N, C-alpha and C positions, 0 to 999 in steps of 0.2 A: 496512632493518633496524630493529628496534624492541626496546627492553628490555621485559621482562615484569614485572608487579607480583608480589609474593610470592604464589605459587600463583594460583588464580583469584580473581575478585573476591568470590566468595561462600563460598569453601570453608574457609579455614584459620582456626583459632582460635589466638590468641597467648597469651601468658602472663598471662591475666586470670582470676582465680578458680581457683587451683590445687586439684586434687583431693586426696583424703586418701591420697596415696601417700607412701612414704618419701622422704627427701631425695635419695638416690642416683637413684631413678627420675626425680624431678623434674629433677635435673641432666642426665640423659641426654636428656630431652625439650628442656630449655633449650639444650643443645649442638646438638641437631639443628636447632632453630629458628634459632639464631645462624648456623649454616652455610647454611641455606636463604636467609637474608637476604643472605649473601655471594654466593650463586649468583644471586639475583635482581638484584643490583647489576651483575653482569658478564655475565649471559646475554643474548644477542641472538638474536632470531628473524628469519629471512629471509622476506620476502614474495615470493611468486612472481607476484603481481599488483600492479599500480599503477593510479593514477587514469587513466593514459593507455592502458592495454591491457585493462582488465577489462570495459569496455562491449562487449556483443555477443560476448564471448570467454570468459565464465565456463563452464568445462567440468567437469561433475560426472562423475568416472570411474565405470565399472561397479563393482558390489559383488560380491565373491567370497564366497558363503555358506559355503564350506568353510574358507577362511582367516579369515573374518569381518573382512575388511579391504576398503577400496576399492582397486581395482587402480591403483597409482601407479608412476611411475618412481622408481628408487632414489634419485636425487639430491634428490627431494622429502622423503625420510625422513632426518631428522637424528638423531644419536645423543645420548643424554642425557649430561650432564657426568659425568666419573668421580667427582667429589666427591659427587654425588647417590647414585649406586649403590654407591659404595665406603665412604662414611662416614655420610651422612645416614640412609639407609634402615636400615642396621644399628643405628644409635642408636635410631631410632624403633621398630624391632622389639624391641629390648631393653626399652625402656620399655613397649611394648604387652604384652610377656610378663608384666609385673608389673601388668597391668590399669590402665594409665594411659589414661583415656578419651580425652584429647586426642591422645595419640599414635596411638590406634586410628583416630580420626576423620581425622587428618592423613594416615595411610596410605591410608585409604579414598578421600580426596579425590585423592591423588596417582595412584592406580591407576584412578580413574574419569575424571578430567579429563585425564590424560596430560600434566601440566605438565612443562615443561623437556624435552620430547621423550621422556619416559618412556613406554615401551609400556604401553598400557592393559591391565588385567586385571579385567574386570567381576566375575568370580567372587570374586576376592580382595577387591575393594572391598566387595561385598555382605557378605562374611563379617566384615570389619572393622567395618562399621556395626552389624551384628547383635551383635557382641561389645561394642561401645561402649555400646549401650542396655541391655545386661545389667549393665554396671558403673554407669552413670549415665544418667538419662533426659534425654539431651541433645537439644535441639530440632532442631539441624541434622542430627544423625544420623537422627532420626525423619523429617525432611523428605526426606532422600536415600532412605530406604527406601520412603517413599510414592512418590517419583518412579520408583524401580526397579520397583515393583509396577504402577504405572500404565502405564508404557511397555514393560515387559518388556525394556528396553534393546534394542529393535528386533530381537527374535528370540532374545535370549540367555536370557530367562526367560519363563515363562507370565505373561500379563497377568491381574491380579486386582484389579479396581477396588474391591471391597469392602475388601480389606486396605489398598489405597492410600488410600482415604478415611479409614480408621481412623488410619493413620500420619500423614496430613496433619493430621487433627483434633488429635491429641496434640501434634504440633509447633506448631500454631497456638496451642493453649492454653498452651504454654510460651513464647510470644512471638516465634517465628520469623517474620520479615516475609515471606519467600518463601512459607511455608506459609499465612499469613494471606491472601495474594493468591489462592492456589490454592483455598482453602476458600471464599472469597468468590465466586470465579468459578463454582465447582461448584454452589453453592447458587443462584446467579443463573440459570445455564443448564441446571441439572439434569443434571450430569455425575456419574454414580455415586450420586447422591442425588436425591430429588424436587426439582423446581424450586421455589424459594421466595425471592422478592425480599426479603421482610421479614426473613428470616434473613441474607441477603447484605448488606443495608444497614448494619448495625452494623459489620461487618468493613471495608467500604469507608470508612465514616466514620472509623474508627480509623486505617486506613492513610493516609488523606488528612491527618489531624492529624499523624501521624508525619512525613510529607513536608514539611508546612508548617513545622513546628518546625525542620527540618534545613536546608532549602534556601532559606529566605525571603530571605536576604541574600547568597547565593552567586552566583558568576559562572556563567551558563548553560554547560553542557557539550555536546559533540557528541552528537547523537541517533543511536544505532545501531539504532533500532527500524525496520528496513527489511525489505522482501521481497527476498531475494537474487536471485529470478527477474527482478526489475526491471533488473538489470544486463544481462540478455539481452532486454530489452524487455517482460518480463512472461511469464506462463505460456504465452501463445500467440505470443510475439514482438512486435516493436515495432508492426507494422501491424494485427495482429488483436486484441491485448489491449485490453479496454475499461476495466479498472480503472486509475485514474491511478497514475503511478509514485510510489514512496515514496523513491526515491534522489535525493539532492542532492549533486552534486560541484561546489562553487563554482569550482574552478580551471577546469573545462571550461565550466560555465555562464557564468561571467563573461568567459571568453575569447571565447565566441560573441557575447555582448552587445557587448563592446568592438569586435569586428570589424564588427558591423552598424552601430554608431554612427560609427565612424571612417571608414567608407566614404563618409559624407555630410558629413564635416568636412574643411575645407580648411586652416584655420589650425593650425599645429603646436602653439600654446599650448592650443587647444581640446582637441586629442588628449591633451595632458599632463594636463589635469584629469580626463579620463575614465580614463586609465591609473592615475594616482595613487589615485583613488577606489576602483576595483575591486581594485587590488593591496592597498590597505589593508583592504578588506572581506574579501578572501580570507585574509589573515593573521589578521584579527580573529576570524573564524568558525572557520577550520580545517575539516578534513573527515576522512573515514574513514582516509585514508592520511597526512595531514599534521596534526600537532598545531598548536594555536593558537600564533602567534608574535607576542605583543603588542609587543615592541620594534620589530619591522619594521613592524607595523601603525601604530604611533605615528609612525614616520619617514615613512611614505607619506602619512598624513593631514596631517602637518606640511608636507610638500612641496606638497601640494595647496592647503592654506590659504595658504601663502606665495606661491605662484604667483597665486592669486586676488587677494591684496592688491596684488601687483605690477601686475597688469593693470587692476584695477577700483577700488581703494580711492581713488585720487586724485579720482575723480568720484562718490564715494559709491555705487559699484556700480550706477549708473544705466545704464551702457553695456553691461551684460552681457545676453546673450540668454537665452531661456527655458531651454535645455538646460544652459548653463553655470551658470545660477542654481541649478538642481537639484543638480548635482555639487558646486559650491563650498559651497553651504549644507550639504549632507550631510557633506562633509569637516569643516567647522567644527563641526558638532554632534557627530560622532564624536570629534574631537580634544578638544572640551570635556568630553565624557563621560569620556574617559581621564584628564583632569586632575581632574575632580570625584571619580572613584572610585579614583584612584591606580593606574590600570592601566598599568604600565611607566613611570610618571612620578610624581614626588612630588605628593601631593595639593595642589591649588592652586585653591580655589573662586573666588578673585578672577579668575584667568586664565580659568577655565571660564565664569564669568558674562560676561566680555568676549566670548568666542567665541560664546556663545549669543546675546547681543545683536547682535553683528555678523551672525550668521547670519540673524536676523530682518530685517535691512536688505536682505539678498540675496533671501531667500524666507521667508515666514512658514510655519513647519511646526509640527505638533503636538509633535514631539520637543523642539524648542528651548523652546517655551512650557512644556512639562512640567518640564524640568530647571530653568528659572527659577523655576517654582512650588515645586519641591523646595528650592531654595536659600533662598527667602523663608520657606517653612514652618519649616525647621530653623535659620534664622538663621546660615547658614554665612558670610555676608558682612554684618557688622553684626547688628542684632537681628532676631528673628523678626518677620515681618509677615504675619499670617494673612489679612488682607484682600487684600493683593496676591497671596498664594499662591492664594487662591480665584479671583481674577481670571485669573491665568495658567492654572490648572487648567481653569477653565470655558471659556476661549478654546481651549485644546487639545482639550477634550472635544467642542466644536462641530466641530472638524476630524477627528472620529472617532479621536481618540487614546485607545486602550484603556487604556494605563498611566496617563494623566492622569485618566481617569474613575475608575479604581481608587483613585488617590491622593486624588482629591476625596472619594470616598465614605469612605475611611479618615480623612480630615481631619474630616469631619462626625461620624464616630464618636468622635473625640477631643474635639470641642466638646460641652460638656455631657455628658461621658462618664458612663455608668451601668454597673452590673454586667451588664445584659442589653441588647443593642442594641434589643430590642423596645420597651423603655421610653424610649428616646432620643427626644426631641422632633423630631429630624431623621430619624427612621426611614424616612419615605417617600422623602426625598432619598437617603439611604444606599442603599436598595434599588434605586431608579431608576438611580443612577449605577453601582452595582456590576453590575447586570444589563447595562447598556450597555457596561461595560468587558469583560465576558465575551463579549459579542457581537462586540466589535471586537478580540478576540485576546489579552486579558490572561489569562495562565495563573493567576496568583494569584486573580483574580476568580472563576474557576471554583470554587475551594475555598469562597470566601465565599458565593457564591450557593447552593451545596449546603448549607452550614450554615444559610442563611436559610430554605431549603425545609424543612429538618429541624426547625428551631426554631419554625416557624410564623410568621415575620416576613412572608413573602410573602402568607400568608392574611390577616394583619392589614392589610397595605397594599392588597392587591388581593383582596377577598373572593371575587370571581367567578372568580379564576384557580384552576384545578384542579391541585393538586400531588399527584403519584403517586410511589410508591416507585421505579418505573422511571425517572421523570424525575430524581429526586434522585441515584440511582446513576449515571445518565448523566453528570451533571456531575462527580461524584467520579472516575469512570473516565476521563473525558477529561482531568481534571487529572493523574491518574497517568500517562496515556500521554505527556504532554508532559514528564514528569520521569523518563524511563526510566533516566537516568544514576544516579538514586538508587534507584528501585524495581527495576530489572533491570540491574545492572552486568554480569551474565553475558552480556548482548548484545554488549558490547565484546569480551569474551573469545571469544565465538563468531565474531565477524567477523574478529578477528585470526587465529584458527585457520583460518578459511576462506581468508583472503588468503595464509596460509602453506602452503596445500595440505593441511592436516590436517582433512579433511572429516569424519572420524569424531568428532573432538573438537568440531568446529563443530556437529554434529548434537546433541550433548549440551547445549551451551549454548542453542541455539535451542529445543530441545524443553522445557527448563525454563521459558523465557518463554512458550512455547505453552501449557503447563499452566496458567500464570498468567492466560491469557486475552488475550494480545496477538495481535491478528489477523495482523499482519505476520509475527510469529514462527511462527504456525501455518502460514502459506503457505511460509515458508522451510524449516520442518521437513519439510513434505510434499514440497517440491521436492528436498530432499536424499535423500528416500526413494524418490521416483518422478519421472521426467521423461518427457515426451512424446518419442516417437521421430520424427526427421525422415523425410520421404518418401525422400530420397536422402542417403546419407552414406557417406563412405569409412572411417569409424571402425567399430569392433566394435559389433554390435548388442547392446544391453543386455538383460539379463533381470533380473527382480525376484522375490524370494521372496514368498510369499503373506503372511507375517507383516508384512513391511515395506509391502507394498501396502495391506493392511488398515489399518495404522497411518496411512499417508498419507491414505487415505479418511477416517479419523476426524478428522484435523486439517483436511482440506479441508471437511468437513461443519461443523466449528466455525467456520471462516472464512466459510463460506457463510451461516451464521446471523448473522454480523456484516456481511452485505450485500456480500461480495466477489463481484462478478459473475463474474470469470474462474474462481474456484474452483467456483462453482455450475455453470458450463457444462462445466468439465473433469470434474466428477462425472457430469454427464449423458453426456458422451462415453465415459467409462469404463464406465458401465453400459449404454451402447448396444453395447459390444463392439468399439469402433473400434480398440483396441490389443490385439492378441493376446498381447503380452508382459506385460500387466497381470494375467493369470490371474484375471480376474473374470468370473463367470458373467453373461451379459447379463440385464438386468432392465429391460425396456422401461417398466414402470410407474414405477420409480424415476427412470429417465432422463426420462420425461415430466414428473414432478413437478419435477425440477431445472430443466428448460427453462422450465416454466411460472413458477417462482420468478424466474428470470432475466428472462423477458419482463415480469413485473410490475415489475421494477426498470428497465424501459425499455432492455433490452439488445437490440440489433439481432440479434446471434447467437442469443440465446435465443428470440426471436420466430421467426426463420428455422427453427431446429431444431424448434420446436413445430409450425410450419406443415408441415414435412416429415413429421412423425409423423402429423398429421391426413391429409395427402395419401396416405400409404401405409398407413394403418390400423395404426400401431404405438403402443403405449403404453396407450391406453384399454383397459379390461378386456374390452370386447366386440369389440375389434380391428376397428372399422368405419372405413370411409373417409368423409371429409367434406370435399369440395372447398370448400364455402362457408367453413368455419372455417379451412381452409388458406389461402384467399385473404385472409381477415381478418388472419391473423398475418403473411403475406407483406407485406401493405400496411403493417402496423405496423413490420415489420423495415425497410422502406424509409424510413418516417418517422423512426425512431430513428437510422438511418444518416445521413440528411440533417442531423439535429440534431447528431449527433456530429461530423460534418464541420465544421459551423459552429463548434462549441466548439473543435475543434482549430485551426481557422483563427484564431480570436480569441486563442488561447494561443500562436500562432506555432510550432505543432508540425508535424511532417512529415505529409503527406497519408497517409491510411489506405488500406485496400483498396478495390477498385472495388465498385460495386453491381451489376455485370453479372450475378452469379449470382442476385440477387433478381429482376431483370428477366426473366432467362431462366426462372426458376421460375414467374413469373406468366404468361409466354407459354405455357409447357408446360401450365400449369393450364387456360388458356383452350382449348387444343387438346383436353385431356382432357374438358373440359366439353362441347365440341362433339360428341365421339363418345360421350358419356354423357348425352345430352339428357334422358333420363327422370329422372335425378337432378337435372339442372340445373333442370328445370321446377319443382322444389319451391320454389326461391328466386326465380324470375323472374316477371315480370308475365305474366299469362295471355295478353295480347295479343301478346307477343313470342314467336311460335312458330317463326319462321324461324331457320336456323342463323346467319345474319349478325346478326340482332337479338339472339339469345342471346349471341353472342360480344361484340357491342358493349355490351350492357347490363351485362355482367359488369365492364367497366372504367369505367362511369359512376357518378356520385354520385347517390344517391337524395335525395329531399326530406328535410327534417330529421325529420319525424314518422316516415317510413318507416325512416330510418336508426336512430332510437332503438329502433323496434320490432325491427329486424333485429339490433341489438346485444344486446337483451334475449334474443332467440331464440338468438343465438350463445352467450351465457353459459349459458343453460339447457341447450343442447346440449352445451356443454363439460363441464358438471357431469355430464350423463347419460353422456357418453363416459367420463369419469374414473372414475365409480363403477360403470360397467358396467350401467346401467339403460337402459330403452328410451325412445325419443322418437317421438311419433306421426308427424311428418313426416320422420323420418330415412330416408335411403336408404343401401343397401349395394350397392356395385358391385364387380366384379372389376377392380381397378385395373391388373392386368397387361395386359388387353386394350387398355385405353386407351394404356398405355405403348407397346406394340408398334405400334399403329396410328399414333400420333404419329411415332414414329421411322421407320417404314416409309414412310408417306406423305410425310413431309418429305424423306427421302432420294430417293424416286422423283420428287418435284416438282423438286428441284434437279438431279437426274441428267438428267431429260428436257430441261430448258433448257440444261444444259451440253453434252449430246450434240448438241442442235439447233444450238447456237452453233458448236461445232466443225465440224459439217457445213457450215454456212454459210460459215465462214472458209476451209475447204478449197476449196469451190466458187469463192470469190472469187479465191483464189490461182491456181487452174487457169485461170480466165478472164481473169487479169491485171487484175482489178478494172475490166473494161470497163463494167459497169453503173453504176459510180460516176463515170465521167469526165464525164458530162453533168449531174451534180448540182451545185448551187451549193456554193461552198466552205463556207458557214456550215452547210449540211446535212451535208456529208461529215465535218466535224470539229466537235467540241464536245459540249455536253450539253444535253438538253432535258427539260422536265418537262411531263407531260401528265396532269392529274388525279391518279390514283393510280399512275402509271407513270413511272419515271425511266429515261432513255435516255442512255448515254454512249458516245461513239465517238472513237477516236484511231487513225489508220492502219488496220491490220487487226484491231484489237481493238475489240470491242463488248460492252457490258454492259447488261443490263436488270434492273430491280428492280421487282417488283410488290408494292404494299402492300395488305393486306387491311383 
């Protein structure tokens, strides 16, 4: 159970800047807000999911287009507090009747976001927002109207992107941060307006400055910018999805790591260090279901550090092994940081310095060196010592400490400080270390590098480096993605609604972030609107309205443009007509394009699907079959699959799907080529005229020069296929004949040997195996290999395998 903040994180406006209403109206609004605060303090929301049961168990119920609700069990639907419906809403309606714009907006937010289990009413919400902007040009009301017109609220209203862009623009000009993000993204990607990076850049620059001013010294918060489909392993499940997961559940992840490490530890003290460290880290970070618990984190790190002192301090930590050094040093650094920053402990820089210095005796880390540099720079223990600070920061930077590199660059900015960093004599060092910091993971450094690109410092330091608008916005956008707790607080609202089973409300929260350009939210929105149907399921088959499917396609396309491979392949599958419930007219040309995009991103699935389309003549405008290009992409699919398996193995992830389907497709293709020799001869050496040579040469590697020529030919042919033009050496065969021949002959081949073997076994049984009695034992039993024939015999069972 979890308490809710006052309304949603982005909706409500409190008593700041009263409108020109009379005092009675203002009192009604004040009374309503006061009671909403009371409800917020006492209202508790029940989660139906937890960290232990949401993985591979997130079930999105079917949507009822008549009731306009997800089909849910009654116990999932809570009733709003009587105080809300009996007192707060009447007070707000009374104030709204006297044209109090804030009351109108608050009512609109309540009915659109469904806070405190209030049933949503999108029609009323829209009407309240429209009345609000008639009274006062409120930025938030204009933003919500833009959102309503852009999404149509998932089938409730007609979609009107032109009006949406207009409302978003008005809201952005009035300073609404949510609208600024939407307008910036629309200009960048050309949503509802022509794509123009130069128009988007000033918005991203302004937004980044807003975030930098607000969160520079704040404690990092939990990042709710996730794809909810990743709780089920991704859009295609755990084994088939190729996009890396966005979900992090420390409690589960650390438990698995602890188990793996403790399996190889014998000493109970060693296990204690591991447990204390991961327990402390779990409480320090928190997750989607558990808030941070700094006091408990402090106690765990303290236990860890104390145990380390007890075990190893007497011998100056010389007798600690490598693994223990890592965990003990990490505990000391985290405990020192909590003393330094006053996290659940009184600020004590002296104690913090002692812990950092002790940590260096155990294991030299970039984190300890960075914190010691920070203490020296700011003179937290004794006077400031810039020289020592630079030494510590430089040592940490050499160990790839991103934060240390950032601190070093900022320190150089303070030395010989000028109004503009470009005129600082240390500008080259500043740029070098800040760029290095961004590369090694410093969030703040991303903002600074973006400003360096925009101000021209990068051109001044490295004249040969090309700085583009796209490159600058990339840094600003990445900076914003890492600070979603500030830029998109509605993601937390969306997740809490999802975990509570309020899927309709969760959809609103995720779609707002999707409008702002967050790729993970775009996938989450699409997943709530449309889900793939399993081949076999005991649950009710879902149906989807065309409006919601079209909206899902829209957000999947936006995610695809941000290089989400799974979204790209899913779009291809949908336009191939693989799901009859999607109500999408098959469009092979669009499916072909999506698969080709995925293949260009080194997707094994994308290359495989593209190969299938070439094999069966689907997708290209001239609908021609091309076995040569089919084999090229099947080979690519196999290569990408092998690389993916290696990546998963190095990341200690579970094994993915088998590559048997790719190998079978290549074998099938070879048989087709065998029975379509006229087409095959186009790409084979003229001397290879026999069927065995043709079959064998298809699987062999050509010389490097021939390979380059064939690849060039393949690309030219691919373009010809795609645009429907002709190609001189192109062949067109009826692939159905090859299919039937392959299936029929393969069946007859195995049937012949199967019947022959059965007859042989029956004869032996009748004769009592007399013919085998005189055979040597080693001949009667066992296995033999003879060239391309494998022979296995055991008792009355005999098996032959012939390799071509």
